[in-house]
PDB file of N, CA, C and O in Angstrom:
ATOM      1  N   UNK A   1       5.786  18.938 -13.049  1.00  0.00           N
ATOM      2  CA  UNK A   1       5.315  18.427 -11.774  1.00  0.00           C
ATOM      3  C   UNK A   1       6.271  17.339 -11.287  1.00  0.00           C
ATOM      4  O   UNK A   1       6.613  16.431 -12.045  1.00  0.00           O
ATOM      5  N   UNK A   2       6.694  17.423 -10.055  1.00  0.00           N
ATOM      6  CA  UNK A   2       7.600  16.453  -9.454  1.00  0.00           C
ATOM      7  C   UNK A   2       6.852  15.184  -9.072  1.00  0.00           C
ATOM      8  O   UNK A   2       5.734  15.255  -8.561  1.00  0.00           O
ATOM      9  N   UNK A   3       7.463  14.006  -9.317  1.00  0.00           N
ATOM     10  CA  UNK A   3       6.826  12.781  -8.839  1.00  0.00           C
ATOM     11  C   UNK A   3       6.762  12.766  -7.315  1.00  0.00           C
ATOM     12  O   UNK A   3       7.640  13.299  -6.636  1.00  0.00           O
ATOM     13  N   UNK A   4       5.725  12.157  -6.803  1.00  0.00           N
ATOM     14  CA  UNK A   4       5.555  12.057  -5.361  1.00  0.00           C
ATOM     15  C   UNK A   4       6.445  10.951  -4.815  1.00  0.00           C
ATOM     16  O   UNK A   4       6.421   9.830  -5.322  1.00  0.00           O
ATOM     17  N   UNK A   5       7.227  11.255  -3.793  1.00  0.00           N
ATOM     18  CA  UNK A   5       8.036  10.241  -3.132  1.00  0.00           C
ATOM     19  C   UNK A   5       7.135   9.450  -2.202  1.00  0.00           C
ATOM     20  O   UNK A   5       6.465  10.033  -1.350  1.00  0.00           O
ATOM     21  N   UNK A   6       7.107   8.113  -2.351  1.00  0.00           N
ATOM     22  CA  UNK A   6       6.224   7.314  -1.498  1.00  0.00           C
ATOM     23  C   UNK A   6       6.533   7.482  -0.018  1.00  0.00           C
ATOM     24  O   UNK A   6       7.696   7.492   0.388  1.00  0.00           O
ATOM     25  N   UNK A   7       5.501   7.612   0.769  1.00  0.00           N
ATOM     26  CA  UNK A   7       5.599   7.684   2.222  1.00  0.00           C
ATOM     27  C   UNK A   7       5.087   6.338   2.750  1.00  0.00           C
ATOM     28  O   UNK A   7       3.894   6.184   3.013  1.00  0.00           O
ATOM     29  N   UNK A   8       5.989   5.373   2.904  1.00  0.00           N
ATOM     30  CA  UNK A   8       5.613   4.006   3.258  1.00  0.00           C
ATOM     31  C   UNK A   8       5.211   3.891   4.719  1.00  0.00           C
ATOM     32  O   UNK A   8       5.825   4.496   5.597  1.00  0.00           O
ATOM     33  N   UNK A   9       4.158   3.095   4.967  1.00  0.00           N
ATOM     34  CA  UNK A   9       3.732   2.802   6.334  1.00  0.00           C
ATOM     35  C   UNK A   9       3.218   1.373   6.383  1.00  0.00           C
ATOM     36  O   UNK A   9       2.839   0.798   5.363  1.00  0.00           O
ATOM     37  N   UNK A  10       3.212   0.815   7.573  1.00  0.00           N
ATOM     38  CA  UNK A  10       2.691  -0.534   7.772  1.00  0.00           C
ATOM     39  C   UNK A  10       1.434  -0.463   8.635  1.00  0.00           C
ATOM     40  O   UNK A  10       1.200   0.522   9.335  1.00  0.00           O
ATOM     41  N   UNK A  11       0.653  -1.495   8.573  1.00  0.00           N
ATOM     42  CA  UNK A  11      -0.569  -1.566   9.364  1.00  0.00           C
ATOM     43  C   UNK A  11      -0.237  -1.711  10.840  1.00  0.00           C
ATOM     44  O   UNK A  11       0.808  -2.251  11.202  1.00  0.00           O
ATOM     45  N   UNK A  12      -1.125  -1.228  11.679  1.00  0.00           N
ATOM     46  CA  UNK A  12      -0.952  -1.426  13.117  1.00  0.00           C
ATOM     47  C   UNK A  12      -1.140  -2.889  13.486  1.00  0.00           C
ATOM     48  O   UNK A  12      -0.783  -3.292  14.593  1.00  0.00           O
ATOM     49  N   UNK A  13      -1.694  -3.692  12.584  1.00  0.00           N
ATOM     50  CA  UNK A  13      -1.883  -5.130  12.804  1.00  0.00           C
ATOM     51  C   UNK A  13      -0.668  -5.943  12.362  1.00  0.00           C
ATOM     52  O   UNK A  13      -0.660  -7.166  12.499  1.00  0.00           O
ATOM     53  N   UNK A  14       0.350  -5.278  11.838  1.00  0.00           N
ATOM     54  CA  UNK A  14       1.515  -5.975  11.312  1.00  0.00           C
ATOM     55  C   UNK A  14       2.251  -6.713  12.423  1.00  0.00           C
ATOM     56  O   UNK A  14       2.510  -6.171  13.497  1.00  0.00           O
ATOM     57  N   UNK A  15       2.574  -7.954  12.130  1.00  0.00           N
ATOM     58  CA  UNK A  15       3.367  -8.765  13.051  1.00  0.00           C
ATOM     59  C   UNK A  15       4.797  -8.843  12.549  1.00  0.00           C
ATOM     60  O   UNK A  15       5.320  -7.872  12.001  1.00  0.00           O
ATOM     61  N   UNK A  16       5.422  -9.975  12.729  1.00  0.00           N
ATOM     62  CA  UNK A  16       6.810 -10.135  12.304  1.00  0.00           C
ATOM     63  C   UNK A  16       6.928 -10.819  10.951  1.00  0.00           C
ATOM     64  O   UNK A  16       8.011 -10.835  10.366  1.00  0.00           O
ATOM     65  N   UNK A  17       5.833 -11.389  10.437  1.00  0.00           N
ATOM     66  CA  UNK A  17       5.850 -12.072   9.148  1.00  0.00           C
ATOM     67  C   UNK A  17       4.654 -11.637   8.308  1.00  0.00           C
ATOM     68  O   UNK A  17       3.678 -11.091   8.822  1.00  0.00           O
ATOM     69  N   UNK A  18       4.753 -11.891   7.014  1.00  0.00           N
ATOM     70  CA  UNK A  18       3.656 -11.634   6.080  1.00  0.00           C
ATOM     71  C   UNK A  18       3.140 -10.204   6.159  1.00  0.00           C
ATOM     72  O   UNK A  18       1.939  -9.979   6.309  1.00  0.00           O
ATOM     73  N   UNK A  19       4.040  -9.248   6.059  1.00  0.00           N
ATOM     74  CA  UNK A  19       3.680  -7.840   6.182  1.00  0.00           C
ATOM     75  C   UNK A  19       3.715  -7.144   4.829  1.00  0.00           C
ATOM     76  O   UNK A  19       4.477  -7.516   3.937  1.00  0.00           O
ATOM     77  N   UNK A  20       2.879  -6.135   4.701  1.00  0.00           N
ATOM     78  CA  UNK A  20       2.949  -5.266   3.543  1.00  0.00           C
ATOM     79  C   UNK A  20       3.094  -3.828   4.025  1.00  0.00           C
ATOM     80  O   UNK A  20       2.770  -3.490   5.163  1.00  0.00           O
ATOM     81  N   UNK A  21       3.588  -3.005   3.126  1.00  0.00           N
ATOM     82  CA  UNK A  21       3.658  -1.571   3.361  1.00  0.00           C
ATOM     83  C   UNK A  21       2.815  -0.895   2.290  1.00  0.00           C
ATOM     84  O   UNK A  21       2.715  -1.382   1.164  1.00  0.00           O
ATOM     85  N   UNK A  22       2.217   0.222   2.650  1.00  0.00           N
ATOM     86  CA  UNK A  22       1.359   0.964   1.742  1.00  0.00           C
ATOM     87  C   UNK A  22       1.818   2.418   1.710  1.00  0.00           C
ATOM     88  O   UNK A  22       2.128   3.007   2.746  1.00  0.00           O
ATOM     89  N   UNK A  23       1.855   2.977   0.522  1.00  0.00           N
ATOM     90  CA  UNK A  23       2.120   4.409   0.347  1.00  0.00           C
ATOM     91  C   UNK A  23       0.914   4.983  -0.382  1.00  0.00           C
ATOM     92  O   UNK A  23       0.646   4.625  -1.529  1.00  0.00           O
ATOM     93  N   UNK A  24       0.190   5.870   0.283  1.00  0.00           N
ATOM     94  CA  UNK A  24      -1.030   6.415  -0.318  1.00  0.00           C
ATOM     95  C   UNK A  24      -1.010   7.926  -0.439  1.00  0.00           C
ATOM     96  O   UNK A  24      -2.056   8.574  -0.400  1.00  0.00           O
ATOM     97  N   UNK A  25       0.183   8.487  -0.587  1.00  0.00           N
ATOM     98  CA  UNK A  25       0.274   9.941  -0.685  1.00  0.00           C
ATOM     99  C   UNK A  25       0.232  10.451  -2.130  1.00  0.00           C
ATOM    100  O   UNK A  25       0.413  11.647  -2.357  1.00  0.00           O
ATOM    101  N   UNK A  26       0.002   9.583  -3.097  1.00  0.00           N
ATOM    102  CA  UNK A  26      -0.174   9.992  -4.489  1.00  0.00           C
ATOM    103  C   UNK A  26      -1.679  10.165  -4.724  1.00  0.00           C
ATOM    104  O   UNK A  26      -2.457   9.315  -4.291  1.00  0.00           O
ATOM    105  N   UNK A  27      -2.108  11.228  -5.390  1.00  0.00           N
ATOM    106  CA  UNK A  27      -3.548  11.460  -5.549  1.00  0.00           C
ATOM    107  C   UNK A  27      -4.260  10.464  -6.462  1.00  0.00           C
ATOM    108  O   UNK A  27      -5.486  10.363  -6.407  1.00  0.00           O
ATOM    109  N   UNK A  28      -3.536   9.732  -7.294  1.00  0.00           N
ATOM    110  CA  UNK A  28      -4.191   8.847  -8.255  1.00  0.00           C
ATOM    111  C   UNK A  28      -3.995   7.361  -7.985  1.00  0.00           C
ATOM    112  O   UNK A  28      -4.747   6.541  -8.512  1.00  0.00           O
ATOM    113  N   UNK A  29      -3.005   6.994  -7.179  1.00  0.00           N
ATOM    114  CA  UNK A  29      -2.723   5.576  -6.973  1.00  0.00           C
ATOM    115  C   UNK A  29      -2.238   5.301  -5.559  1.00  0.00           C
ATOM    116  O   UNK A  29      -1.820   6.200  -4.830  1.00  0.00           O
ATOM    117  N   UNK A  30      -2.310   4.033  -5.200  1.00  0.00           N
ATOM    118  CA  UNK A  30      -1.786   3.544  -3.926  1.00  0.00           C
ATOM    119  C   UNK A  30      -0.724   2.509  -4.272  1.00  0.00           C
ATOM    120  O   UNK A  30      -0.938   1.651  -5.129  1.00  0.00           O
ATOM    121  N   UNK A  31       0.407   2.594  -3.610  1.00  0.00           N
ATOM    122  CA  UNK A  31       1.500   1.648  -3.851  1.00  0.00           C
ATOM    123  C   UNK A  31       1.522   0.641  -2.709  1.00  0.00           C
ATOM    124  O   UNK A  31       1.346   1.008  -1.547  1.00  0.00           O
ATOM    125  N   UNK A  32       1.739  -0.633  -3.043  1.00  0.00           N
ATOM    126  CA  UNK A  32       1.769  -1.708  -2.062  1.00  0.00           C
ATOM    127  C   UNK A  32       3.021  -2.527  -2.320  1.00  0.00           C
ATOM    128  O   UNK A  32       3.344  -2.827  -3.469  1.00  0.00           O
ATOM    129  N   UNK A  33       3.739  -2.896  -1.238  1.00  0.00           N
ATOM    130  CA  UNK A  33       4.924  -3.743  -1.407  1.00  0.00           C
ATOM    131  C   UNK A  33       5.067  -4.694  -0.228  1.00  0.00           C
ATOM    132  O   UNK A  33       4.556  -4.444   0.864  1.00  0.00           O
ATOM    133  N   UNK A  34       5.765  -5.775  -0.474  1.00  0.00           N
ATOM    134  CA  UNK A  34       6.041  -6.801   0.523  1.00  0.00           C
ATOM    135  C   UNK A  34       7.275  -6.374   1.317  1.00  0.00           C
ATOM    136  O   UNK A  34       8.304  -6.051   0.724  1.00  0.00           O
ATOM    137  N   UNK A  35       7.186  -6.368   2.636  1.00  0.00           N
ATOM    138  CA  UNK A  35       8.317  -5.932   3.450  1.00  0.00           C
ATOM    139  C   UNK A  35       9.501  -6.886   3.361  1.00  0.00           C
ATOM    140  O   UNK A  35      10.637  -6.489   3.620  1.00  0.00           O
ATOM    141  N   UNK A  36       9.247  -8.137   2.997  1.00  0.00           N
ATOM    142  CA  UNK A  36      10.338  -9.110   2.886  1.00  0.00           C
ATOM    143  C   UNK A  36      10.985  -9.079   1.514  1.00  0.00           C
ATOM    144  O   UNK A  36      12.018  -9.718   1.311  1.00  0.00           O
ATOM    145  N   UNK A  37      10.409  -8.355   0.568  1.00  0.00           N
ATOM    146  CA  UNK A  37      10.936  -8.322  -0.799  1.00  0.00           C
ATOM    147  C   UNK A  37      10.832  -6.921  -1.382  1.00  0.00           C
ATOM    148  O   UNK A  37      10.342  -6.737  -2.496  1.00  0.00           O
ATOM    149  N   UNK A  38      11.290  -5.951  -0.635  1.00  0.00           N
ATOM    150  CA  UNK A  38      11.208  -4.551  -1.091  1.00  0.00           C
ATOM    151  C   UNK A  38      11.935  -4.330  -2.406  1.00  0.00           C
ATOM    152  O   UNK A  38      11.545  -3.468  -3.193  1.00  0.00           O
ATOM    153  N   UNK A  39      12.982  -5.096  -2.648  1.00  0.00           N
ATOM    154  CA  UNK A  39      13.763  -4.933  -3.872  1.00  0.00           C
ATOM    155  C   UNK A  39      12.984  -5.337  -5.120  1.00  0.00           C
ATOM    156  O   UNK A  39      13.390  -4.986  -6.228  1.00  0.00           O
ATOM    157  N   UNK A  40      11.890  -6.054  -4.975  1.00  0.00           N
ATOM    158  CA  UNK A  40      11.060  -6.423  -6.125  1.00  0.00           C
ATOM    159  C   UNK A  40      10.211  -5.258  -6.607  1.00  0.00           C
ATOM    160  O   UNK A  40       9.677  -5.286  -7.716  1.00  0.00           O
ATOM    161  N   UNK A  41      10.090  -4.239  -5.773  1.00  0.00           N
ATOM    162  CA  UNK A  41       9.321  -3.069  -6.154  1.00  0.00           C
ATOM    163  C   UNK A  41       7.864  -3.175  -5.753  1.00  0.00           C
ATOM    164  O   UNK A  41       7.385  -4.249  -5.389  1.00  0.00           O
ATOM    165  N   UNK A  42       7.166  -2.062  -5.821  1.00  0.00           N
ATOM    166  CA  UNK A  42       5.761  -2.023  -5.407  1.00  0.00           C
ATOM    167  C   UNK A  42       4.810  -2.356  -6.553  1.00  0.00           C
ATOM    168  O   UNK A  42       5.190  -2.386  -7.724  1.00  0.00           O
ATOM    169  N   UNK A  43       3.583  -2.601  -6.175  1.00  0.00           N
ATOM    170  CA  UNK A  43       2.480  -2.743  -7.117  1.00  0.00           C
ATOM    171  C   UNK A  43       1.647  -1.473  -6.987  1.00  0.00           C
ATOM    172  O   UNK A  43       1.300  -1.067  -5.878  1.00  0.00           O
ATOM    173  N   UNK A  44       1.331  -0.856  -8.100  1.00  0.00           N
ATOM    174  CA  UNK A  44       0.499   0.347  -8.086  1.00  0.00           C
ATOM    175  C   UNK A  44      -0.952  -0.048  -8.337  1.00  0.00           C
ATOM    176  O   UNK A  44      -1.249  -0.813  -9.255  1.00  0.00           O
ATOM    177  N   UNK A  45      -1.850   0.483  -7.513  1.00  0.00           N
ATOM    178  CA  UNK A  45      -3.277   0.193  -7.603  1.00  0.00           C
ATOM    179  C   UNK A  45      -4.023   1.518  -7.723  1.00  0.00           C
ATOM    180  O   UNK A  45      -3.704   2.479  -7.024  1.00  0.00           O
ATOM    181  N   UNK A  46      -5.011   1.568  -8.605  1.00  0.00           N
ATOM    182  CA  UNK A  46      -5.818   2.780  -8.713  1.00  0.00           C
ATOM    183  C   UNK A  46      -6.468   3.071  -7.368  1.00  0.00           C
ATOM    184  O   UNK A  46      -6.913   2.152  -6.680  1.00  0.00           O
ATOM    185  N   UNK A  47      -6.525   4.331  -6.993  1.00  0.00           N
ATOM    186  CA  UNK A  47      -7.036   4.733  -5.682  1.00  0.00           C
ATOM    187  C   UNK A  47      -8.461   4.232  -5.428  1.00  0.00           C
ATOM    188  O   UNK A  47      -8.747   3.765  -4.325  1.00  0.00           O
ATOM    189  N   UNK A  48      -9.348   4.311  -6.398  1.00  0.00           N
ATOM    190  CA  UNK A  48     -10.717   3.855  -6.167  1.00  0.00           C
ATOM    191  C   UNK A  48     -10.791   2.340  -5.969  1.00  0.00           C
ATOM    192  O   UNK A  48     -11.636   1.858  -5.215  1.00  0.00           O
ATOM    193  N   UNK A  49      -9.925   1.595  -6.629  1.00  0.00           N
ATOM    194  CA  UNK A  49      -9.877   0.141  -6.436  1.00  0.00           C
ATOM    195  C   UNK A  49      -9.373  -0.196  -5.038  1.00  0.00           C
ATOM    196  O   UNK A  49      -9.895  -1.106  -4.392  1.00  0.00           O
ATOM    197  N   UNK A  50      -8.369   0.526  -4.570  1.00  0.00           N
ATOM    198  CA  UNK A  50      -7.836   0.296  -3.217  1.00  0.00           C
ATOM    199  C   UNK A  50      -8.895   0.619  -2.165  1.00  0.00           C
ATOM    200  O   UNK A  50      -9.059  -0.122  -1.196  1.00  0.00           O
ATOM    201  N   UNK A  51      -9.604   1.717  -2.357  1.00  0.00           N
ATOM    202  CA  UNK A  51     -10.653   2.105  -1.418  1.00  0.00           C
ATOM    203  C   UNK A  51     -11.729   1.017  -1.345  1.00  0.00           C
ATOM    204  O   UNK A  51     -12.204   0.688  -0.258  1.00  0.00           O
ATOM    205  N   UNK A  52     -12.109   0.462  -2.489  1.00  0.00           N
ATOM    206  CA  UNK A  52     -13.104  -0.611  -2.513  1.00  0.00           C
ATOM    207  C   UNK A  52     -12.565  -1.858  -1.801  1.00  0.00           C
ATOM    208  O   UNK A  52     -13.292  -2.504  -1.046  1.00  0.00           O
ATOM    209  N   UNK A  53     -11.306  -2.193  -2.038  1.00  0.00           N
ATOM    210  CA  UNK A  53     -10.695  -3.360  -1.393  1.00  0.00           C
ATOM    211  C   UNK A  53     -10.671  -3.199   0.124  1.00  0.00           C
ATOM    212  O   UNK A  53     -11.054  -4.118   0.848  1.00  0.00           O
ATOM    213  N   UNK A  54     -10.230  -2.054   0.608  1.00  0.00           N
ATOM    214  CA  UNK A  54     -10.155  -1.825   2.055  1.00  0.00           C
ATOM    215  C   UNK A  54     -11.549  -1.859   2.670  1.00  0.00           C
ATOM    216  O   UNK A  54     -11.733  -2.417   3.751  1.00  0.00           O
ATOM    217  N   UNK A  55     -12.530  -1.269   1.994  1.00  0.00           N
ATOM    218  CA  UNK A  55     -13.899  -1.323   2.498  1.00  0.00           C
ATOM    219  C   UNK A  55     -14.402  -2.747   2.607  1.00  0.00           C
ATOM    220  O   UNK A  55     -15.066  -3.099   3.583  1.00  0.00           O
ATOM    221  N   UNK A  56     -14.094  -3.570   1.615  1.00  0.00           N
ATOM    222  CA  UNK A  56     -14.491  -4.971   1.632  1.00  0.00           C
ATOM    223  C   UNK A  56     -13.776  -5.712   2.774  1.00  0.00           C
ATOM    224  O   UNK A  56     -14.399  -6.482   3.504  1.00  0.00           O
ATOM    225  N   UNK A  57     -12.491  -5.477   2.918  1.00  0.00           N
ATOM    226  CA  UNK A  57     -11.704  -6.161   3.960  1.00  0.00           C
ATOM    227  C   UNK A  57     -12.196  -5.794   5.348  1.00  0.00           C
ATOM    228  O   UNK A  57     -12.207  -6.642   6.241  1.00  0.00           O
ATOM    229  N   UNK A  58     -12.597  -4.567   5.545  1.00  0.00           N
ATOM    230  CA  UNK A  58     -13.103  -4.144   6.873  1.00  0.00           C
ATOM    231  C   UNK A  58     -14.382  -4.851   7.255  1.00  0.00           C
ATOM    232  O   UNK A  58     -14.671  -5.007   8.442  1.00  0.00           O
ATOM    233  N   UNK A  59     -15.153  -5.279   6.277  1.00  0.00           N
ATOM    234  CA  UNK A  59     -16.407  -5.975   6.548  1.00  0.00           C
ATOM    235  C   UNK A  59     -16.183  -7.430   6.949  1.00  0.00           C
ATOM    236  O   UNK A  59     -17.104  -8.069   7.459  1.00  0.00           O
ATOM    237  N   UNK A  60     -15.010  -7.958   6.736  1.00  0.00           N
ATOM    238  CA  UNK A  60     -14.720  -9.369   7.003  1.00  0.00           C
ATOM    239  C   UNK A  60     -14.265  -9.580   8.397  1.00  0.00           C
ATOM    240  O   UNK A  60     -13.978 -10.712   8.788  1.00  0.00           O
TER     241      UNK A  60
END
């Protein structure tokens, strides 16, 4: 099985600073990275944890 190449995207709320990119095309994890420090690499988060985080953030 070939590894999935991340399909990075930014939020529609992204401004010019403090931005993140998310790649969610892997069935088991979501990758998150800082747009100002892409060379540091992404953080991988389990898909169910990311879904819970986004649901919580939407309520705020």
